[in-house]
N, C-alpha and C positions, 0 to 999 in steps of 0.2 A: 226046762221051762222056768222062766224067771217068776219070782213072787211079786204080786201086785204091790204089797206094802214096801218092797225094796226097789221098785221100778221108778226110774226118774221121769219116764214119759208121762206119768199121771199128773205131774206138776203143770202140764200144758193144757189140761182140760178139767172138766167138772169132777173127775174122780179124785182130785186133790182134796175135796171137801169130805170124803169118807173117813170114818175113824179107822184106826188100825185093825180093830176086830172085824169091821165091815170089809176091809180090803183082804184080810186073811180068808174070810168066808168066800169072797168072789174069786180069789186065787185058787181055791179048791174046786171051783166048778167051771172056770173058764177053759177055753180050748185055744191053743195057738196054731196058727196056720201060715204056711208059706204060699204066697200067691205069685205066680210067674207073670212077667210082662205080657199084657194083652188078655189075661184071663179075667173073667167076670166074677166079681165078688158077690153081687146080688143083682137080679134083673128087675126091671120095671114091672110092677104088678105082683111081685113076690112078697109073701108074708115073711118078714125078716126074723121076728121072734127073738130079738136081742139087739145089742149094739156091738159095733166093731171099734176097737181102739187101735189106731195106726201106730205100730211100734217102729216101723221103718218103711220107707218108700212113699210113693205118690200115686193117687188114683184120681180119676175124673168122674164126676157125677153128671150124667147126661139124660136127656129125654128125647124120645123119638116123636117127631111131629107127624101130622096126618099125611104129609107128602113124603114121608120116609126119611126125612133129614134128621140127623143126630145133632141136637143142640147141647153143647157143653154148658152146664149151669154153674159148675164150681170145680176147682181143683183142690183136693184135700191132701194135706201133708202130714208128716210124722208128728204125733202128739195130739192129733184131732180125733174126734169121735164121729162115726157115721151110723145112721139108722135110728138115732134117738127120736126124731120127729115122728116117724111111722110107729115107733114103739109107744110113745105117749098118746098119740091119736088113735091107736089101735086100728090102723088102716094099713093096707098093703103099700109097698113103696111106690112112689110116683116117679122115681128115678132109677137109673142103672148105674152101678159102680164098676169101673173097669180099671185095672192096674196099668199105669203108664210106665212102670219099671218093676223090677222084682220087689216084692213087699213081704213084710212080716206083720201079721195082724193078730189080735187077741179077740175072741168072740165071747161076750158075756151074755148068758141067757136072760130073757125077758123077766122071768120070775124074780131073779136076783136084783135087777135094776129097779123094778117096780117096788119091791120091798124097801129098798133104800130111799126111793122117792117119797114113800109114805112115812118113813121114820126119821129122815134126816132133812130138816128144812133148809139148811145151808147148801146141801147137795142139790136139792130141788131148785133153789134160787139160781145157783150157778148153771144148772142145765137150762133153765128158762133164759138166762142171760145169753148163753151160747146160741139158742134158737132165735132170740130177738136179733142178735148180730147177723145171723144168716138171713133173716127177713130184711134187714136194712140193706145188706149187700144185694139181695134180689131186687129191691126197689131201685137201687142205683143202676143195676143192669138194664132194667126196663126203661129208665129214662135215657140211658146211653143209646140203647137200640133205636129209640124214637127221635133223638135230637142230634146224634153225632154221625159223621160219615164213616164209611168202612175204613178209610185211611186213618182217621182219628182213633177208632176203636182198635185197630190193629197196632197202631203205635203205642197206645196205652197198654195193650196186652203184652207187648214185648218188654216194656218197662216193668210191668207187674211181675212177669215171669223171672226177669233178671233179679229184681229186688227180693222176691220171695224164695227163689230156688238157687240163687248164687251163680258163680261163674267158675270155670275151670282155670288152671294156671295160665292158659293161653288167652284168657279173657272171654272165651265163648260161654254162652249160657249153658249151665250144666244139664238142665232138663231139655231133652230132645223131643220136640213135638213134630208130628207130620204136618205138611201143609194143610191137609184135611182137618187136623185137630185145630189149627189156628183158625181156619174158616168156620168151624163149628163153634168155636168160642165167641167169635165176633158176629156170627149170624149172617154169613154170606156164602156164596158159591166158592168151591175150592179154586176154580179158575180165577176168581176175583182176588182171592188171598195171594195166589201165586203172582199175579200181575202187580199188586201193590208191593209185595216183598221185593220183586225184581226192580221196581221203581226206586224203593229205598236203597237197594244195593247200587243201582246206577248212580244215585245221587251221593253215594259215599256215607250214607247214614248208618248202614249195616254192612257187614261182610259175612261170608260163609266159609266154613272149614268142614268139608264133607256135609254131613247133615246138621252140623252145629251152626248156630247164628251168633255173631258177635256184634254188639252195639258199638258203633264207632263215634256217634254223635248223639248223646242222649238229649241234649238241648234241642237239636233239630226235631227229634221225635216229639218232644213236648210242644213244639210250635206247629206241628202238623194241623192243617185245617181241612 
């Protein structure tokens, strides 16, 4: 198990603002977990009682609507924290976290994080900045849902996924998402997402290699109306 004070991952989140002594203390009480693809890290309505630091892998945060549809709110990558909002508000989680590939996470108990929030103003400010950024992204999603077509939202999602998760040597997007996942991200029926992706493929904007998608014309994706 790696030590927090030596872990490079902390440079990508608010933990970078902790002192060496604080990191040593956290390192002594954290637990490391391996999460397999498809496994649930925490469920909607669960009391998390701590924060998770993503050391490797990708997960999705989603919320189940009243009609039983799973709406993907955000995808979380290596270096980010999850669970901090529920921890600070002292409420159960309003989202479910599910691994999109094999992951390694570190769980830090609530008592340790709260102690650092109370004692370290820089850490508190960085945590607030991260949560403010999440709220900004949520605002953008709400506007997109109301004003943009399914085609536009799906085109932007493909660009976002390629930009943030990279490509394989053959040019395909490294992150493999199911057609249902794409539908849940843009807020549409799976059949609609399949139809739009098929149209993109027919027009030569994307191509597929097995389950992988390759963007052939990013300019055309940006021009989708």
